[in-house]
C-alpha positions as CSV (number, residue, x, y, z in Angstrom):
1,M,113.2,104.9,94.9
2,D,110.8,106.9,97.0
3,V,107.4,107.5,95.5
4,P,104.9,109.7,97.2
5,L,101.8,108.0,98.4
6,W,99.4,110.3,96.5
7,F,101.3,109.5,93.3
8,A,101.1,105.7,93.8
9,L,97.3,105.9,94.6
10,L,96.8,108.3,91.5
11,A,98.6,105.8,89.2
12,V,96.7,102.8,90.6
13,G,93.4,104.7,90.3
14,V,94.1,105.8,86.7
15,L,95.1,102.2,85.6
16,G,92.1,100.9,87.4
17,V,89.7,103.1,85.7
18,K,91.4,102.4,82.3
19,L,91.4,98.7,82.6
20,I,88.3,97.9,84.5
21,R,86.2,100.7,83.1
22,P,83.8,101.3,85.9
23,P,81.0,103.8,85.5
24,W,82.1,107.3,86.5
25,W,79.2,107.7,88.9
26,L,80.6,104.6,90.8
27,V,84.0,106.2,91.0
28,A,82.5,109.4,92.3
29,V,80.4,107.6,94.9
30,I,83.4,105.6,96.2
31,L,85.7,108.8,96.4
32,L,82.9,111.0,98.1
33,G,82.0,108.0,100.4
34,G,85.6,107.6,101.4
35,F,85.9,111.3,102.1
36,L,82.9,111.4,104.3
37,L,83.9,108.2,106.1
38,A,87.3,109.7,106.9
39,D,85.6,112.5,108.7
40,S,83.1,110.3,110.5
41,F,83.0,108.7,114.1
42,L,84.4,105.6,112.5
43,A,87.7,107.1,111.5
44,P,89.6,106.2,114.6
45,A,88.5,102.6,114.3
46,I,89.4,102.5,110.7
47,D,92.8,104.1,111.5
48,T,93.6,101.5,114.1
49,A,92.6,98.6,111.8
50,I,94.7,99.9,109.0
51,N,97.9,100.7,111.1
52,K,97.7,97.4,113.0
């Protein structure tokens, strides 16, 4: 069964929010921080660390 990565991440995210119940501001900060980090000078280092 082939599941798209975006769907798997969405499912894990929804389950995490429902089960752990973090505050919404924390979810927003983590998403915004990840988005900004992906466009920073650290992105190539993170990419090589993840793909290794």
